[in-house]
Residue frames as a rotation matrix with the C-alpha (Angstrom) as fourth column:
MET 1
-0.200 -0.430 -0.881 5.17
0.159 0.872 -0.462 136.94
0.967 -0.232 -0.106 -3.25
ILE 2
0.720 0.510 0.471 3.94
-0.414 -0.229 0.881 136.27
0.557 -0.829 0.046 0.29
LEU 3
-0.427 -0.898 -0.103 6.56
-0.315 0.254 -0.914 135.90
0.848 -0.358 -0.391 2.96
SER 4
0.598 0.611 -0.518 5.76
0.229 0.489 0.841 133.71
0.768 -0.622 0.153 5.91
LYS 5
0.158 -0.517 0.841 6.86
-0.800 -0.566 -0.197 134.77
0.578 -0.642 -0.503 9.33
ASN 6
0.816 0.148 0.559 6.65
-0.477 0.719 0.505 131.21
-0.328 -0.679 0.657 10.69
LYS 7
0.237 -0.821 -0.519 10.18
-0.793 0.145 -0.592 129.81
0.561 0.552 -0.617 10.58
GLY 8
-0.790 -0.527 0.313 10.03
-0.605 0.591 -0.534 127.11
0.096 -0.611 -0.785 13.27
PHE 9
-0.569 0.585 -0.578 7.89
0.358 0.809 0.467 124.32
0.741 0.059 -0.669 14.61
THR 10
0.123 0.680 0.722 4.89
-0.641 -0.501 0.581 124.90
0.758 -0.535 0.374 16.78
LEU 11
-0.474 -0.265 0.840 4.68
-0.870 0.291 -0.399 123.44
-0.139 -0.919 -0.368 20.27
ILE 12
0.512 0.742 0.432 2.06
-0.606 0.669 -0.430 120.91
-0.608 -0.042 0.793 19.14
GLU 13
0.766 -0.294 -0.571 4.28
-0.423 0.439 -0.793 119.69
0.484 0.849 0.212 16.29
LEU 14
-0.322 -0.932 0.165 7.19
-0.715 0.125 -0.687 119.24
0.620 -0.339 -0.707 18.69
LEU 15
-0.257 0.297 0.920 5.02
-0.833 0.414 -0.367 117.32
-0.489 -0.861 0.141 21.18
ILE 16
0.821 0.570 -0.032 3.68
-0.489 0.673 -0.554 115.02
-0.294 0.471 0.832 18.45
ALA 17
0.434 -0.746 -0.504 7.20
-0.460 0.297 -0.837 114.34
0.774 0.596 -0.214 17.15
LEU 18
-0.504 -0.617 0.604 8.41
-0.821 0.123 -0.558 113.66
0.270 -0.777 -0.568 20.68
ALA 19
0.187 0.669 0.719 5.50
-0.759 0.563 -0.327 111.27
-0.624 -0.484 0.613 21.32
ILE 20
0.901 0.100 -0.421 6.23
-0.388 0.617 -0.684 109.34
0.192 0.781 0.595 18.11
LEU 21
-0.016 -0.989 -0.149 9.90
-0.565 0.132 -0.814 109.12
0.825 0.071 -0.561 19.03
LEU 22
-0.410 -0.071 0.910 8.98
-0.897 0.212 -0.388 107.87
-0.166 -0.975 -0.150 22.53
ILE 23
0.635 0.712 0.299 6.67
-0.611 0.700 -0.371 105.15
-0.473 0.053 0.880 21.13
ILE 24
0.748 -0.406 -0.525 9.31
-0.311 0.484 -0.818 103.91
0.586 0.775 0.236 18.67
SER 25
-0.289 -0.937 0.196 12.11
-0.645 0.039 -0.763 103.92
0.707 -0.347 -0.616 21.25
SER 26
-0.125 0.292 0.948 9.98
-0.900 0.369 -0.233 102.06
-0.418 -0.882 0.217 23.84
ALA 27
0.901 0.420 -0.107 9.24
-0.419 0.782 -0.461 99.35
-0.110 0.461 0.881 21.25
PHE 28
0.385 -0.840 -0.381 12.96
-0.280 0.287 -0.916 98.95
0.879 0.460 -0.125 20.57
LEU 29
-0.387 -0.505 0.772 13.72
-0.874 -0.065 -0.481 98.90
0.293 -0.861 -0.416 24.29
ALA 30
0.405 0.616 0.676 11.19
-0.750 0.647 -0.139 96.09
-0.523 -0.450 0.724 24.86
LEU 31
0.913 -0.118 -0.390 12.71
-0.219 0.664 -0.715 94.14
0.343 0.738 0.581 21.97
TYR 32
-0.022 -0.997 0.068 16.20
-0.513 -0.048 -0.857 94.60
0.858 -0.054 -0.511 23.40
VAL 33
-0.251 -0.036 0.967 15.19
-0.961 0.130 -0.244 93.51
-0.117 -0.991 -0.067 26.91
ASN 34
0.730 0.592 0.343 13.41
-0.534 0.806 -0.256 90.38
-0.428 0.004 0.904 25.66
SER 35
0.738 -0.522 -0.428 16.32
-0.197 0.440 -0.876 89.45
0.646 0.730 0.222 23.39
TYR 36
-0.242 -0.870 0.430 18.82
-0.729 -0.129 -0.672 89.90
0.640 -0.476 -0.603 26.20
ARG 37
0.047 0.355 0.934 16.74
-0.899 0.423 -0.116 87.72
-0.436 -0.834 0.339 28.56
ASP 38
0.938 0.346 -0.007 16.41
-0.306 0.822 -0.481 84.97
-0.160 0.454 0.877 25.93
ILE 39
0.410 -0.869 -0.278 20.14
-0.323 0.146 -0.935 85.04
0.853 0.473 -0.221 25.16
THR 40
-0.341 -0.513 0.788 20.98
-0.908 -0.037 -0.417 84.80
0.243 -0.858 -0.453 28.86
ARG 41
0.397 0.580 0.711 18.59
-0.715 0.681 -0.156 81.88
-0.575 -0.447 0.686 29.36
SER 42
0.942 -0.074 -0.326 19.98
-0.207 0.636 -0.743 80.09
0.263 0.768 0.584 26.32
GLY 43
0.036 -0.998 0.055 23.54
-0.577 -0.066 -0.814 80.57
0.816 -0.002 -0.578 27.58
MET 44
-0.223 -0.065 0.973 22.64
-0.948 0.246 -0.201 79.07
-0.226 -0.967 -0.117 30.95
ASN 45
0.774 0.553 0.309 20.99
-0.444 0.822 -0.358 76.07
-0.451 0.140 0.881 29.26
ASN 46
0.721 -0.567 -0.397 24.02
-0.242 0.331 -0.912 75.54
0.649 0.754 0.102 27.03
ARG 47
-0.238 -0.828 0.507 26.37
-0.836 -0.091 -0.542 75.72
0.495 -0.553 -0.670 30.01
GLY 48
0.094 0.369 0.925 24.29
-0.817 0.560 -0.140 73.08
-0.569 -0.742 0.354 31.82
LEU 49
0.958 0.284 -0.037 24.21
-0.244 0.743 -0.623 70.82
-0.149 0.606 0.782 28.78
TYR 50
0.337 -0.915 -0.223 27.99
-0.482 0.036 -0.875 71.13
0.809 0.402 -0.429 28.38
GLU 51
-0.306 -0.399 0.864 28.39
-0.952 0.157 -0.264 70.06
-0.031 -0.903 -0.428 32.02
ILE 52
0.543 0.574 0.613 26.18
-0.519 0.803 -0.293 67.02
-0.660 -0.159 0.734 31.41
GLN 53
0.902 -0.241 -0.358 28.10
-0.244 0.401 -0.883 66.16
0.356 0.884 0.303 28.24
GLU 54
-0.052 -0.979 0.195 31.38
-0.774 -0.084 -0.627 66.39
0.631 -0.184 -0.754 30.13
ARG 55
-0.097 0.098 0.990 30.06
-0.860 0.493 -0.133 64.03
-0.501 -0.865 0.037 32.81
LEU 56
0.859 0.474 0.195 28.97
-0.300 0.774 -0.558 61.55
-0.415 0.421 0.807 30.16
GLU 57
0.667 -0.666 -0.335 32.36
-0.338 0.130 -0.932 61.67
0.664 0.735 -0.138 28.46
GLN 58
-0.252 -0.825 0.507 34.25
-0.860 -0.049 -0.508 61.17
0.444 -0.564 -0.697 31.72
SER 59
-0.229 0.224 0.947 32.24
-0.696 0.643 -0.320 58.14
-0.681 -0.733 0.009 32.85
PRO 60
-0.333 0.074 -0.940 32.59
-0.859 0.387 0.335 55.43
0.389 0.919 -0.065 30.19
ASN 61
-0.966 -0.037 -0.256 31.82
0.061 0.929 -0.365 52.65
0.252 -0.368 -0.895 32.71
PRO 62
-0.104 0.994 -0.025 28.21
0.155 0.041 0.987 51.65
0.982 0.099 -0.159 33.35
ASP 63
-0.971 -0.125 0.202 26.72
-0.172 -0.214 -0.962 52.79
0.163 -0.969 0.186 36.63
ASP 64
-0.667 0.745 0.009 23.34
0.418 0.383 -0.824 52.76
-0.617 -0.546 -0.567 38.36
THR 65
-0.053 0.692 -0.720 21.75
-0.378 -0.681 -0.627 55.17
-0.924 0.239 0.298 35.89
SER 66
-0.627 -0.223 -0.746 22.53
-0.776 0.098 0.623 53.13
-0.065 0.970 -0.235 32.74
GLN 67
0.337 0.789 0.513 20.08
-0.526 0.610 -0.592 50.67
-0.781 -0.070 0.621 31.19
GLU 68
-0.709 -0.532 0.464 21.00
0.034 0.631 0.775 47.68
-0.705 0.565 -0.429 29.02
LYS 69
0.420 0.832 -0.361 19.38
-0.382 -0.199 -0.902 48.05
-0.823 0.518 0.234 25.59
GLU 70
-0.343 -0.464 0.817 19.71
0.638 0.523 0.565 46.89
-0.689 0.715 0.116 22.03
LEU 71
-0.126 0.214 -0.969 19.74
-0.523 -0.844 -0.118 49.32
-0.843 0.492 0.219 19.13
ILE 72
-0.027 0.204 0.979 18.12
0.680 0.722 -0.132 48.02
-0.733 0.661 -0.158 15.95
ILE 73
-0.369 -0.175 -0.913 19.02
-0.482 -0.804 0.349 49.74
-0.795 0.569 0.212 12.70
SER 74
-0.003 0.413 0.911 16.89
0.689 0.661 -0.297 49.02
-0.725 0.626 -0.287 9.65
PHE 75
-0.817 -0.281 -0.504 16.96
-0.192 -0.691 0.697 50.43
-0.544 0.666 0.510 6.15
PRO 76
0.027 0.963 -0.268 13.87
-0.698 -0.173 -0.695 50.94
-0.715 0.206 0.668 3.95
ASP 77
0.427 0.153 -0.891 15.04
-0.878 0.307 -0.368 48.85
0.217 0.939 0.265 0.97
LEU 78
-0.529 -0.679 -0.509 16.82
-0.468 0.734 -0.492 46.09
0.708 -0.022 -0.706 2.90
GLU 79
0.571 0.753 -0.327 15.26
-0.178 0.502 0.846 43.29
0.802 -0.425 0.421 4.88
LYS 80
0.080 -0.640 -0.764 18.36
0.784 0.513 -0.348 42.71
0.615 -0.571 0.543 7.00
THR 81
0.877 0.187 0.443 18.64
-0.119 -0.808 0.577 44.69
0.466 -0.559 -0.686 10.23
ILE 82
-0.243 -0.967 -0.080 21.69
0.111 0.054 -0.992 45.54
0.964 -0.250 0.095 12.28
ARG 83
0.851 0.487 -0.196 21.54
0.211 0.025 0.977 44.90
0.481 -0.873 -0.082 16.01
VAL 84
-0.260 -0.918 0.300 23.94
-0.016 -0.307 -0.952 46.63
0.966 -0.252 0.065 18.38
SER 85
0.521 0.396 -0.756 23.98
0.724 0.263 0.637 45.83
0.452 -0.879 -0.150 22.07
GLY 86
-0.564 -0.683 0.464 24.85
0.279 -0.687 -0.671 48.55
0.777 -0.249 0.578 24.52
ARG 87
-0.238 0.460 -0.855 23.39
0.956 -0.047 -0.291 50.73
-0.174 -0.886 -0.429 27.20
ILE 88
0.295 0.384 0.875 21.58
0.442 -0.867 0.231 54.02
0.847 0.319 -0.425 27.53
GLN 89
-0.474 -0.529 -0.704 23.37
0.880 -0.259 -0.399 56.47
0.029 -0.809 0.588 29.82
THR 90
0.406 0.688 0.602 21.36
0.549 -0.710 0.441 59.42
0.731 0.151 -0.666 31.18
GLU 91
-0.629 -0.551 -0.548 22.65
0.777 -0.441 -0.449 62.49
0.006 -0.708 0.706 33.01
SER 92
0.421 0.822 0.384 20.56
0.717 -0.561 0.414 65.41
0.556 0.100 -0.825 34.34
ILE 93
-0.794 -0.543 -0.275 21.11
0.602 -0.633 -0.488 68.84
0.091 -0.553 0.829 35.82
ILE 94
0.361 0.916 -0.175 18.72
0.932 -0.363 0.021 71.41
-0.044 -0.170 -0.984 37.28
ILE 95
-0.826 -0.538 0.170 19.04
0.554 -0.830 0.066 75.02
0.105 0.149 0.983 36.18
LYS 96
-0.869 0.484 0.101 16.64
-0.494 -0.851 -0.176 77.61
0.001 -0.203 0.979 37.63
ASP 97
-0.281 0.779 0.561 14.00
-0.470 0.398 -0.788 75.01
-0.837 -0.485 0.255 38.61
LYS 98
0.675 0.434 -0.596 14.18
-0.729 0.269 -0.630 73.40
-0.113 0.860 0.498 35.16
GLU 99
0.247 -0.575 0.780 15.64
-0.120 0.780 0.614 69.95
-0.962 -0.245 0.124 34.61
LEU 100
0.444 -0.240 -0.863 17.84
-0.895 -0.071 -0.441 69.41
0.045 0.968 -0.246 31.58
SER 101
0.269 -0.362 0.892 18.91
-0.268 0.862 0.431 65.91
-0.925 -0.355 0.135 30.65
ILE 102
0.030 -0.339 -0.940 20.81
-0.993 0.097 -0.066 64.06
0.114 0.936 -0.334 27.95
SER 103
0.513 0.100 0.852 20.46
-0.261 0.964 0.044 60.38
-0.817 -0.246 0.521 27.09
VAL 104
0.041 -0.567 -0.822 23.04
-0.999 -0.022 -0.035 58.67
0.001 0.823 -0.568 24.89
PHE 105
0.980 0.184 0.070 23.39
-0.177 0.980 -0.094 55.15
-0.086 0.080 0.993 23.57
VAL 106
0.070 -0.996 0.057 26.85
-0.964 -0.053 0.260 53.70
-0.256 -0.073 -0.964 24.31
PRO 107
0.698 0.191 -0.690 27.61
-0.481 0.839 -0.254 50.52
0.531 0.509 0.677 22.32
ASP 108
0.772 -0.423 0.474 29.46
-0.222 0.519 0.826 47.66
-0.595 -0.743 0.307 24.00
C-alpha cells in the first residue's frame, strides 16, 4: 500500500477555487443590483400612479382637461349597441423625467 504525503490542496487548486467563487459571486451581485434598481423604479412608478388615481377620485367635476365623448359598447352576436355619454378625464405626473398618465372614462 502506497501512502501519499499530500494531505492538502496545492496553491494552484486554491487559486482556481477562489477564482470560480469570485465569478459566481459577481454574477449574483450583478443580479441583485439590477433587481434592486428595477424594484425601486417600479415602486416610484406605482407611487406616482397612486397619486394620479387619488387626484382623479377627488375631482368628480369636469375641468379643462376633460373631453366630452361617447362610449359605444357592442357585442359580437348582437346587432344592438349601447351608447354611454360621458367624458374622458386625464391626469399626468412626471417622475424622474418620465411622464406617467392615466385616462379614465367617467359616465354622466
